[in-house]
C-alpha positions in Angstrom: -4.2 207.5 -46.9 -4.7 211.1 -47.9 -6.4 210.9 -51.3 -6.3 214.7 -51.8 -2.5 214.7 -51.2 -2.0 211.8 -53.6 -4.3 213.5 -56.2 -2.4 216.8 -55.9 0.9 215.0 -56.4 -0.4 213.3 -59.5 -1.9 216.5 -61.0 1.4 218.3 -60.5 3.3 215.5 -62.1 0.9 215.3 -65.1 1.1 219.1 -65.6 4.9 219.0 -65.4 4.8 216.3 -68.2 2.7 218.7 -70.3 -0.2 216.2 -70.7 -3.9 216.8 -70.5 -6.0 214.5 -68.4 -7.4 212.9 -71.5 -3.8 212.2 -72.8 -2.9 210.7 -69.4 -6.1 208.6 -69.4 -5.1 207.2 -72.8 -1.6 206.5 -71.5 -3.0 204.6 -68.5 -6.0 203.0 -70.2 -8.8 204.9 -68.6 -11.0 207.9 -69.4 -10.5 211.6 -68.6 -13.1 211.6 -65.9 -11.3 208.8 -64.0 -8.0 210.9 -64.1 -9.9 214.0 -63.0 -11.5 212.1 -60.0 -8.2 210.6 -59.1 -6.4 213.9 -59.2 -9.1 215.6 -57.1 -8.8 212.8 -54.5 -12.4 211.7 -55.1 -11.4 208.1 -55.8 -8.6 205.7 -54.6 -6.0 204.4 -57.0 -6.8 200.7 -57.7 -4.0 198.5 -56.5 -4.2 196.6 -59.9 -3.4 199.8 -61.8 -0.8 201.3 -59.4 2.3 200.3 -61.4 1.0 201.5 -64.7 -0.1 204.8 -63.1 3.2 205.3 -61.3 5.1 204.7 -64.6 2.9 207.1 -66.5 3.2 209.9 -63.9 6.9 209.3 -63.4 6.4 208.5 -59.7 8.3 205.5 -58.1 5.7 202.7 -57.6 6.9 202.1 -54.1 6.4 205.8 -53.2 2.9 205.8 -54.6 2.0 202.5 -52.9 3.2 203.8 -49.6 1.1 207.0 -50.0 -1.9 204.8 -50.8 -1.2 202.4 -47.9 -0.5 199.4 -50.2 2.1 196.7 -49.7 3.7 196.3 -53.1 3.7 192.6 -52.7 1.3 191.2 -55.1 0.8 194.4 -57.2 0.7 193.4 -60.8 3.8 194.4 -62.8 5.9 195.1 -59.7 9.0 193.0 -59.2 10.9 193.5 -56.0 14.4 192.6 -55.2 13.8 190.6 -52.1 16.2 188.2 -50.4 15.1 185.7 -47.8 17.5 183.2 -46.4 16.0 179.7 -46.5 17.3 176.3 -45.8 16.7 173.3 -48.0 14.1 172.1 -45.4 12.4 175.5 -45.5 12.2 175.3 -49.3 10.7 171.8 -49.2 8.2 173.0 -46.6 7.2 176.0 -48.8 6.9 173.8 -51.9 4.6 171.4 -50.0 2.4 174.3 -48.7 2.3 175.8 -52.2 1.0 172.6 -53.7 -2.0 172.7 -51.4 -2.8 176.4 -52.1 -5.2 177.6 -54.7 -3.2 180.9 -55.1 0.5 181.6 -55.6 2.8 182.2 -52.6 3.7 185.9 -52.1 6.5 187.3 -50.0 4.2 188.2 -47.1 2.8 184.7 -46.9 6.3 183.1 -47.2 7.6 185.2 -44.3 4.6 184.4 -42.2 4.9 180.6 -42.9 8.6 180.6 -42.1 8.0 182.6 -38.9 5.3 180.2 -37.8 7.5 177.2 -38.7 10.3 178.6 -36.5 8.0 179.1 -33.4 8.0 176.4 -30.9 5.0 174.2 -31.0 2.4 174.8 -28.3 0.9 171.4 -28.7 1.3 169.1 -25.7 3.8 166.3 -26.3 2.4 162.7 -26.1 
């Protein structure tokens, strides 16, 4: 991740929108110094604020996430159009796993669980 490159992009976008760093901070919900540090590349964009920042700056959230090295899965406020083909048995399996988890299933976890489920067992047969 190149924080300076991301910062320069954000600064250019904000300037093009005709906003001061204080106005942008109010739009996003942070202070002017946070905006200045972000645009200088002194700080990383927090994953939890990525969608709000992308919307305020007029940058696609996926583009900003890729620049930051984030997977958009699990980013608050981001809804992806994702299709996964699952069988009824796969769905039952995922629901059973989800019941035992303390956190919600995300797309990465679902893919990993289905991949592991499809792999042949390495356990010796009795």
